[in-house]
C-alpha positions as a Markdown table, in Angstrom:
| # | Residue | x | y | z |
|---|---|---|---|---|
| 1 | Met | 94.8 | 64.9 | 110.4 |
| 2 | Ala | 98.3 | 66.0 | 110.4 |
| 3 | Arg | 101.6 | 68.0 | 111.2 |
| 4 | Ile | 104.6 | 68.5 | 109.3 |
| 5 | Gly | 108.1 | 69.8 | 110.2 |
| 6 | Met | 112.0 | 69.5 | 110.8 |
| 7 | Arg | 114.0 | 67.8 | 113.7 |
| 8 | Thr | 117.1 | 68.7 | 114.1 |
| 9 | Asp | 118.2 | 67.2 | 117.1 |
| 10 | Arg | 121.2 | 64.3 | 117.8 |
| 11 | Leu | 118.8 | 61.9 | 117.3 |
| 12 | Phe | 116.7 | 63.2 | 113.6 |
| 13 | Arg | 119.2 | 65.0 | 112.2 |
| 14 | Asp | 118.0 | 66.4 | 108.6 |
| 15 | Arg | 114.8 | 64.0 | 108.8 |
| 16 | His | 111.1 | 65.2 | 108.0 |
| 17 | Val | 109.0 | 64.1 | 111.1 |
| 18 | Val | 105.0 | 63.4 | 110.1 |
| 19 | Ser | 102.8 | 63.4 | 113.1 |
| 20 | Thr | 99.5 | 62.5 | 112.8 |
| 21 | Lys | 96.2 | 62.0 | 114.5 |
| 22 | Arg | 93.6 | 59.6 | 113.5 |
| 23 | Ile | 89.7 | 61.0 | 114.1 |
| 24 | Asp | 86.6 | 59.6 | 113.8 |
| 25 | Val | 83.5 | 61.4 | 112.2 |
| 26 | Asn | 83.4 | 63.4 | 115.9 |
| 27 | Gly | 87.0 | 64.5 | 115.6 |
| 28 | Thr | 87.5 | 62.5 | 119.0 |
| 29 | Val | 91.6 | 61.6 | 118.6 |
| 30 | Met | 91.8 | 58.0 | 118.3 |
| 31 | Ala | 95.7 | 57.4 | 117.6 |
| 32 | Ile | 98.7 | 59.8 | 117.2 |
| 33 | Arg | 101.6 | 58.7 | 115.6 |
| 34 | Thr | 105.2 | 60.3 | 114.7 |
| 35 | Ile | 107.6 | 58.9 | 112.0 |
| 36 | Ser | 110.5 | 60.7 | 110.4 |
| 37 | Cys | 112.2 | 59.4 | 106.5 |
| 38 | Asp | 114.8 | 61.5 | 105.1 |
| 39 | Arg | 112.5 | 62.0 | 102.1 |
| 40 | Leu | 108.8 | 63.4 | 101.9 |
| 41 | Phe | 106.1 | 63.0 | 99.8 |
| 42 | Leu | 102.9 | 65.1 | 100.0 |
| 43 | Gly | 99.8 | 64.0 | 97.7 |
| 44 | Gly | 97.3 | 65.5 | 99.7 |
| 45 | Gly | 95.9 | 67.1 | 96.3 |
| 46 | Ser | 95.9 | 71.0 | 95.8 |
| 47 | Met | 93.5 | 72.1 | 99.0 |
| 48 | Gly | 95.3 | 69.2 | 101.4 |
| 49 | Thr | 98.7 | 69.8 | 100.5 |
| 50 | Thr | 98.4 | 73.5 | 100.6 |
| 51 | Gln | 96.5 | 73.5 | 103.5 |
| 52 | Leu | 99.1 | 71.5 | 105.5 |
| 53 | Leu | 102.4 | 74.4 | 103.9 |
| 54 | Val | 100.9 | 77.2 | 104.8 |
| 55 | Lys | 99.9 | 76.0 | 108.2 |
| 56 | Ala | 103.2 | 75.2 | 108.7 |
| 57 | Arg | 105.3 | 78.1 | 108.0 |
| 58 | Ala | 103.2 | 80.6 | 109.7 |
| 59 | Thr | 103.3 | 77.8 | 113.4 |
| 60 | Gly | 107.1 | 78.0 | 112.0 |
| 61 | Thr | 107.0 | 74.2 | 112.0 |
| 62 | Leu | 108.7 | 75.1 | 108.5 |
| 63 | Pro | 109.5 | 78.8 | 108.6 |
| 64 | Asn | 111.8 | 78.8 | 105.0 |
| 65 | Leu | 109.0 | 78.1 | 102.7 |
| 66 | Asn | 108.8 | 80.3 | 100.8 |
| 67 | Glu | 105.8 | 83.3 | 99.4 |
| 68 | His | 104.4 | 81.1 | 96.8 |
| 69 | Val | 103.6 | 78.4 | 98.4 |
| 70 | Gly | 99.6 | 79.2 | 98.9 |
| 71 | Thr | 99.0 | 80.9 | 95.9 |
| 72 | Arg | 97.6 | 79.8 | 92.1 |
| 73 | Trp | 94.7 | 78.3 | 93.5 |
| 74 | Ser | 92.5 | 78.5 | 90.8 |
| 75 | Ser | 88.9 | 76.4 | 90.7 |
| 76 | Asn | 90.0 | 74.9 | 86.7 |
| 77 | Gly | 87.0 | 77.2 | 86.3 |
| 78 | Glu | 84.4 | 74.8 | 86.3 |
| 79 | Ile | 81.0 | 75.3 | 85.9 |
| 80 | Phe | 78.0 | 72.8 | 86.1 |
| 81 | Met | 74.8 | 72.1 | 84.9 |
| 82 | Val | 72.3 | 70.9 | 84.1 |
| 83 | Arg | 69.1 | 71.0 | 80.8 |
| 84 | Asn | 66.9 | 69.7 | 79.6 |
| 85 | Val | 66.3 | 67.6 | 76.4 |
| 86 | Tyr | 62.9 | 66.6 | 76.0 |
| 87 | Thr | 63.8 | 62.6 | 74.2 |
| 88 | Ser | 64.3 | 59.7 | 76.1 |
| 89 | Thr | 68.0 | 59.7 | 77.7 |
| 90 | Gly | 67.0 | 56.2 | 78.9 |
| 91 | Ser | 67.5 | 54.5 | 82.7 |
| 92 | Lys | 71.2 | 52.9 | 82.1 |
| 93 | Thr | 73.6 | 55.8 | 82.8 |
| 94 | Ser | 77.4 | 55.6 | 82.9 |
| 95 | Val | 78.9 | 56.0 | 86.3 |
| 96 | Leu | 81.9 | 58.0 | 84.2 |
| 97 | Pro | 82.3 | 60.6 | 82.2 |
| 98 | Ala | 82.0 | 59.0 | 78.7 |
| 99 | Thr | 81.8 | 61.3 | 76.5 |
| 100 | Gly | 83.2 | 65.4 | 76.2 |
| 101 | Ile | 83.1 | 68.4 | 74.1 |
| 102 | Asp | 86.0 | 71.0 | 73.3 |
| 103 | Ala | 84.4 | 74.2 | 72.0 |
| 104 | Tyr | 85.4 | 77.5 | 72.3 |
| 105 | Asp | 83.6 | 80.6 | 74.0 |
| 106 | His | 82.7 | 84.5 | 73.3 |
| 107 | Arg | 85.7 | 86.1 | 73.0 |
| 108 | Gly | 87.6 | 83.0 | 71.4 |
| 109 | Asn | 88.5 | 81.4 | 74.4 |
| 110 | Gln | 89.3 | 77.5 | 75.2 |
| 111 | Val | 86.3 | 75.9 | 76.9 |
| 112 | Tyr | 86.7 | 71.9 | 77.5 |
| 113 | Ser | 82.8 | 69.5 | 78.6 |
| 114 | Met | 82.1 | 66.4 | 80.2 |
| 115 | Asn | 78.4 | 64.7 | 80.2 |
| 116 | Ile | 78.3 | 63.7 | 84.0 |
| 117 | Ala | 76.7 | 60.5 | 85.2 |
| 118 | Met | 73.2 | 61.3 | 87.2 |
| 119 | Pro | 72.1 | 56.8 | 87.4 |
| 120 | Leu | 69.3 | 57.2 | 89.1 |
| 121 | Gly | 67.9 | 54.5 | 87.1 |
| 122 | Ile | 64.6 | 56.1 | 85.2 |
| 123 | Asp | 64.5 | 57.7 | 82.5 |
| 124 | Thr | 65.5 | 62.1 | 83.8 |
| 125 | Phe | 65.0 | 63.4 | 80.3 |
| 126 | Ser | 68.4 | 65.8 | 81.0 |
| 127 | Thr | 71.8 | 65.8 | 79.9 |
| 128 | Ala | 74.3 | 66.7 | 83.1 |
| 129 | His | 77.9 | 68.5 | 82.3 |
| 130 | Ile | 80.6 | 70.1 | 83.6 |
| 131 | Thr | 82.4 | 72.4 | 81.9 |
| 132 | Met | 86.3 | 73.9 | 83.0 |
| 133 | Thr | 87.1 | 77.1 | 81.7 |
| 134 | Gln | 89.9 | 80.0 | 81.8 |
| 135 | Thr | 90.2 | 81.3 | 84.9 |
| 136 | Pro | 90.9 | 85.4 | 84.8 |
| 137 | Glu | 91.5 | 85.6 | 89.0 |
| 138 | Leu | 93.4 | 83.3 | 91.4 |
| 139 | Gly | 93.0 | 82.1 | 94.9 |
| 140 | Arg | 95.6 | 82.5 | 97.8 |
| 141 | Phe | 95.7 | 80.9 | 101.3 |
| 142 | Thr | 96.6 | 82.6 | 104.4 |
| 143 | Tyr | 96.9 | 81.3 | 107.6 |
| 144 | Asp | 93.9 | 82.2 | 110.5 |
| 145 | Ala | 95.8 | 81.8 | 113.7 |
| 146 | Gln | 92.3 | 81.6 | 115.8 |
| 147 | Lys | 90.8 | 78.9 | 113.6 |
| 148 | Gln | 93.7 | 77.3 | 113.4 |
| 149 | Gln | 93.4 | 76.3 | 109.5 |
| 150 | Ser | 94.2 | 77.1 | 106.7 |
| 151 | Val | 91.9 | 79.8 | 104.2 |
| 152 | Leu | 91.1 | 80.1 | 100.8 |
| 153 | Gln | 90.9 | 83.8 | 100.2 |
| 154 | Trp | 88.6 | 83.9 | 96.5 |
| 155 | Ser | 86.2 | 86.5 | 95.6 |
| 156 | Thr | 83.3 | 85.7 | 94.8 |
| 157 | Asn | 83.5 | 87.7 | 91.2 |
| 158 | Ala | 85.7 | 85.3 | 89.9 |
| 159 | Lys | 83.6 | 83.0 | 88.7 |
| 160 | Thr | 82.1 | 85.3 | 86.4 |
| 161 | Glu | 83.4 | 85.3 | 83.8 |
| 162 | Pro | 83.6 | 80.9 | 83.9 |
| 163 | Val | 80.0 | 81.0 | 84.4 |
| 164 | Thr | 80.0 | 83.7 | 80.4 |
| 165 | Ser | 81.7 | 81.2 | 79.0 |
| 166 | Ala | 79.7 | 77.8 | 79.6 |
| 167 | Arg | 76.6 | 79.6 | 79.3 |
| 168 | Ser | 78.5 | 81.0 | 76.3 |
| 169 | Val | 78.8 | 77.6 | 74.2 |
| 170 | Tyr | 75.3 | 75.9 | 76.3 |
| 171 | Asp | 73.5 | 78.7 | 74.9 |
| 172 | Arg | 74.5 | 78.1 | 71.6 |
| 173 | Ile | 74.2 | 74.4 | 72.1 |
| 174 | Asn | 70.2 | 74.8 | 73.6 |
| 175 | Lys | 69.5 | 77.5 | 70.7 |
| 176 | Val | 70.3 | 74.2 | 67.9 |
| 177 | Asn | 68.3 | 71.2 | 69.7 |
| 178 | Gly | 65.6 | 73.4 | 71.4 |
| 179 | Ala | 66.3 | 72.1 | 75.3 |
| 180 | Thr | 67.0 | 74.2 | 78.0 |
| 181 | Tyr | 68.4 | 74.6 | 82.2 |
| 182 | Asn | 67.2 | 72.7 | 84.5 |
| 183 | Lys | 67.0 | 75.0 | 87.4 |
| 184 | Ser | 66.0 | 72.6 | 90.0 |
| 185 | Trp | 69.7 | 71.3 | 90.8 |
| 186 | Phe | 71.1 | 74.8 | 91.5 |
| 187 | Gly | 68.6 | 76.8 | 93.8 |
| 188 | Gly | 66.2 | 78.1 | 91.2 |
| 189 | Lys | 69.3 | 78.8 | 89.3 |
| 190 | Gln | 70.9 | 78.0 | 85.5 |
| 191 | Val | 74.6 | 76.9 | 86.4 |
| 192 | Gly | 76.5 | 75.5 | 89.6 |
| 193 | Asp | 79.2 | 78.0 | 90.6 |
| 194 | Asn | 80.4 | 77.1 | 94.1 |
| 195 | Ala | 82.1 | 73.9 | 93.4 |
| 196 | Thr | 85.0 | 72.2 | 91.7 |
| 197 | Tyr | 85.8 | 69.0 | 91.0 |
| 198 | His | 89.3 | 69.4 | 90.2 |
| 199 | Pro | 90.8 | 72.0 | 92.6 |
| 200 | Leu | 94.5 | 72.9 | 91.1 |
| 201 | Gly | 97.8 | 75.2 | 92.1 |
| 202 | Gly | 98.4 | 76.1 | 95.9 |
| 203 | Cys | 102.4 | 75.0 | 95.4 |
| 204 | Pro | 103.0 | 76.1 | 91.9 |
| 205 | Leu | 105.9 | 74.5 | 90.0 |
| 206 | Gly | 109.2 | 76.6 | 89.7 |
| 207 | Leu | 107.9 | 78.9 | 92.1 |
| 208 | Ala | 106.9 | 77.5 | 95.9 |
| 209 | Thr | 109.2 | 74.1 | 94.1 |
| 210 | Ser | 111.6 | 73.5 | 91.6 |
| 211 | Asp | 111.1 | 71.9 | 88.5 |
| 212 | Ile | 110.2 | 68.5 | 89.5 |
| 213 | Gly | 108.5 | 69.0 | 92.9 |
| 214 | Glu | 111.2 | 69.9 | 95.4 |
| 215 | Val | 110.5 | 72.2 | 97.8 |
| 216 | Lys | 112.3 | 75.3 | 98.0 |
| 217 | Gly | 114.4 | 75.6 | 101.2 |
| 218 | Tyr | 113.5 | 72.0 | 102.3 |
| 219 | Pro | 115.7 | 69.3 | 100.3 |
| 220 | Gly | 114.2 | 66.0 | 100.4 |
| 221 | Leu | 110.4 | 67.4 | 100.6 |
| 222 | Tyr | 108.6 | 67.1 | 97.5 |
| 223 | Val | 105.2 | 67.8 | 95.8 |
| 224 | Met | 103.2 | 65.4 | 93.9 |
| 225 | Asp | 100.0 | 66.5 | 93.6 |
| 226 | Ser | 97.9 | 68.5 | 91.2 |
| 227 | Ser | 98.8 | 71.5 | 93.3 |
| 228 | Leu | 101.7 | 72.0 | 91.2 |
| 229 | Phe | 99.9 | 72.8 | 87.8 |
| 230 | Pro | 100.2 | 77.2 | 88.1 |
| 231 | Asp | 96.9 | 77.9 | 86.3 |
| 232 | Ser | 93.2 | 76.5 | 85.2 |
| 233 | Leu | 94.5 | 73.2 | 82.2 |
| 234 | Val | 90.9 | 73.5 | 81.2 |
| 235 | Ala | 90.6 | 69.7 | 81.7 |
| 236 | Asn | 90.3 | 67.2 | 84.1 |
| 237 | Pro | 94.0 | 67.0 | 85.5 |
| 238 | Ala | 93.7 | 63.0 | 86.6 |
| 239 | Leu | 95.8 | 62.3 | 83.9 |
| 240 | Ser | 98.1 | 65.8 | 83.6 |
| 241 | Thr | 98.8 | 64.8 | 87.5 |
| 242 | Ala | 99.7 | 60.9 | 87.7 |
| 243 | Ala | 102.1 | 62.1 | 84.5 |
| 244 | Phe | 103.3 | 64.9 | 86.8 |
| 245 | Ala | 104.0 | 62.5 | 89.1 |
| 246 | Glu | 106.0 | 59.8 | 86.7 |
| 247 | Arg | 108.2 | 62.2 | 85.6 |
| 248 | Asn | 109.8 | 63.2 | 89.1 |
| 249 | Ile | 110.0 | 60.6 | 90.4 |
| 250 | Glu | 111.9 | 59.3 | 87.8 |
| 251 | Arg | 114.1 | 61.9 | 87.6 |
| 252 | Ile | 114.9 | 61.5 | 91.4 |
| 253 | Ile | 115.3 | 58.6 | 91.7 |
| 254 | Ala | 117.7 | 59.1 | 88.7 |
| 255 | Gly | 119.1 | 61.6 | 90.2 |
| 256 | Ala | 119.5 | 59.7 | 94.0 |
């Protein structure tokens, strides 16, 4: 748990301050630590960094954060599915995605899918997939003062088109090879549509931050994670996030 702000007294003038709480699994505070720095780099991911900044703006520790902080959040259009393939898939499975496909949905939009691991140690005669698509609706974070936390606002209808896009690809694949959707993994549904491995956005580059991730209104405060992306990537964002961080830090060092 963390809280960020700025100190402008004689000791901490123009320095960023981070107050952290170390808690156990029950939420009991084990230790409190406060540090200050000239430059602060946030790497809490789309959810962590965005929720922290939205809370800081609402509670007045960083009141000058602009209106774009907390906006353009995306689930990366991710849909999960498991397919019964009726042929042996073997008892040993890679624990990392080893194959993927690029395809197009019913409207000609890009769809990317990776096979994901089910390392159960037995032959399941099935394959699992995470499919990434375009998202027609983006979410935003607001601050709930009663709960004292930032809350994602994103309608349930936002997943309708990603489900349709993923199904349009795998319906065709299933028809060709005789596979079916395994409903036992998702409470009787053919696909899983209530989670994402790769949330994106919340501090969109060029809007909430400069083009190198420096938060507008607060020199020396930088975002260096997936919250910089303003929309779905239709791809695994791990390498893109790392590339952004390397690019940004090189420019920051060069301009120091």
